[in-house]
C-alpha positions in Angstrom: 86.5 117.0 117.0 85.1 115.5 113.7 87.0 115.1 110.5 90.2 117.1 110.5 92.4 115.4 107.9 92.4 114.2 104.3 94.2 111.1 105.6 91.9 108.0 105.6 94.0 106.4 108.4 94.0 109.5 110.7 90.8 111.5 110.1 91.1 113.0 113.6 94.5 114.5 112.8 96.4 113.0 115.7 99.4 112.0 113.6 99.9 115.2 111.5 103.0 114.7 109.3 103.3 111.0 110.1 100.3 109.7 108.2 101.1 106.4 106.4 98.9 107.3 103.4 100.0 110.8 102.6 103.1 110.7 100.3 104.7 114.1 101.1 107.4 115.8 99.2 109.9 117.2 101.8 108.8 120.8 101.4 105.1 119.9 101.7 105.8 118.0 104.9 107.7 120.9 106.3 104.9 123.3 105.2 102.2 121.2 106.8 104.1 121.1 110.1 104.7 124.8 110.0 101.0 125.6 109.8 99.0 126.4 112.9 95.6 124.8 112.6 92.5 126.5 114.1 91.1 123.2 115.2 92.1 119.6 115.9 94.3 118.0 118.5 97.1 120.5 118.2 95.1 123.6 117.4 96.5 127.0 117.9 93.5 129.1 117.2 94.9 132.3 118.6 98.0 132.1 116.4 96.4 130.2 113.4 97.9 130.6 109.9 94.6 129.4 108.4 94.1 131.6 105.3 90.3 131.1 105.6 90.2 132.5 109.1 92.8 135.2 108.6 91.8 136.5 105.2 88.3 135.0 104.5 89.8 133.1 101.5 87.7 130.1 100.3 88.3 126.9 102.2 88.9 125.1 98.9 88.5 121.7 97.3 88.1 118.7 99.6 88.4 120.8 102.7 85.0 122.3 102.0 83.4 119.0 103.1 85.2 119.0 106.5 83.3 122.1 107.6 80.0 121.7 109.4 77.9 123.0 106.5 75.5 121.4 104.0 75.9 120.9 100.3 73.3 120.6 97.5 73.7 119.2 94.0 71.5 120.6 91.2 71.5 118.7 87.9 70.9 120.4 84.6 71.4 119.1 81.0 74.7 121.0 80.6 76.1 121.2 84.1 76.0 120.0 87.7 75.9 122.9 90.2 77.4 122.2 93.6 76.1 124.6 96.2 77.9 124.9 99.6 76.3 126.5 102.6 79.8 127.4 103.9 80.5 130.9 102.7 77.6 130.5 100.3 79.9 129.4 97.5 79.1 127.2 94.5 80.9 125.2 91.8 80.0 124.7 88.2 80.8 121.2 86.8 80.4 121.3 83.0 79.1 118.1 81.4 80.0 117.1 77.8 82.9 119.5 77.9 86.7 119.7 77.9 89.2 121.7 80.0 90.7 124.7 78.3 94.3 124.2 77.2 95.7 126.7 79.6 93.1 127.6 82.3 93.6 130.7 84.4 94.3 129.7 88.0 91.3 130.2 90.3 90.3 129.2 93.8 88.0 126.4 92.7 89.7 125.5 89.4 88.1 124.4 86.1 85.7 121.4 86.6 84.2 119.1 84.0 82.2 116.0 84.7 80.6 112.8 83.4 78.7 109.8 84.7 80.5 106.5 85.2 78.6 103.1 85.4 75.4 105.0 85.4 75.5 105.8 89.1 78.7 107.7 89.8 79.3 111.4 89.1 83.0 112.0 88.2 84.3 115.5 88.6 87.7 116.3 87.1 89.3 119.6 88.2 92.5 121.4 87.2 93.6 125.0 87.1 93.5 125.8 90.9 95.7 128.6 92.3 97.5 126.5 94.9 96.5 128.8 97.8 94.1 126.6 99.7 94.5 123.8 102.3 93.2 120.3 101.6 91.9 120.0 105.1 91.8 121.6 108.5 95.4 120.7 109.3 97.2 122.7 106.6 98.1 120.1 104.0 99.0 122.3 101.1 98.2 122.4 97.4 100.0 123.8 94.4 98.8 125.0 91.0 99.6 121.5 89.6 96.7 119.9 91.5 94.6 117.5 89.5 91.6 116.4 91.5 89.3 113.6 90.6 86.1 113.3 92.7 83.7 110.4 92.5 80.2 110.8 94.0 78.1 107.6 94.2 74.6 107.5 95.5 74.5 104.4 97.8 70.9 104.8 98.7 68.3 107.6 99.1 70.1 109.2 102.1 73.8 108.2 101.6 76.5 109.5 99.2 79.9 107.9 98.9 82.7 110.3 98.1 86.2 109.5 97.0 88.7 112.2 96.1 91.9 111.2 94.2 94.5 113.9 94.9 97.2 114.1 92.3 99.4 117.1 93.0 103.0 116.4 91.8 104.0 119.9 93.1 103.5 118.7 96.7 103.1 114.9 96.9 105.2 112.1 95.3 102.2 110.2 94.0 98.4 110.3 93.9 96.4 109.3 97.0 92.8 109.0 98.0 90.6 110.5 100.6 87.3 108.7 101.3 84.2 110.0 103.1 80.5 109.1 103.5 77.8 111.8 103.4 74.3 111.5 104.9 71.3 113.5 103.8 69.8 115.6 106.6 66.8 117.3 105.1 67.7 120.5 106.9 67.5 123.6 104.7 70.4 126.0 104.1 70.7 128.9 106.6 70.8 132.3 105.0 73.8 134.5 105.7 75.1 132.1 108.4 78.5 131.6 106.8 79.4 135.1 105.6 83.1 135.6 106.2 84.1 139.1 107.3 87.6 140.2 108.2 86.2 142.9 110.4 83.9 140.6 112.3 86.7 138.0 112.7 88.9 140.7 114.2 86.1 141.8 116.5 85.7 138.2 117.7 89.4 138.1 118.6 89.5 141.5 120.2 86.2 141.4 122.1 85.7 137.7 123.0 88.8 135.5 122.4 91.5 137.8 123.8 89.7 138.6 127.1 88.7 134.9 127.6 92.3 133.6 127.1 93.9 136.3 129.2 91.5 135.4 132.1 92.5 131.8 131.8 96.2 132.6 132.3 
């Protein structure tokens, strides 16, 4: 099943809506429980409300690391580029920079970064559009999201990742999500994560629908 949830205490998603470490606002709790995840212990793939699957919208911040795809960081003097194999997307983290006073809302937001204690890349992001899920289970975001990510190189093959999620539009206080990443050495796959609404519909019509109807 893998990692399904931003919750540190319930990464498998077995307690959706009852996690001790997610400080929901009432509407955000109701919204989470109303979503139909495509995966996890209570998945409803055939009726999913996942905007990535339905509309090929970007998976979004934090959730991108819960998909089974690789990520590469490229350092330059002025920016860190974060390349994701999933949907072949990338983020630009500007170094030695400031956020604009009123950023236009986008899928990935406006990201600036700096190094802390000489070994930790800190990424500060605002200006998201509030349309993405934080994880596979439908935990929502709003355009008030302020995300702080800390990436620390533990050793040659291990990266420690802590995301501090501060979204006063959906949650009553900031909270953290912690993960460990391991270097695989496997190269990116070309075109393996292209999202096509037409191909998704073909999958449902030609494969999923016949298979589920036979099971019934």
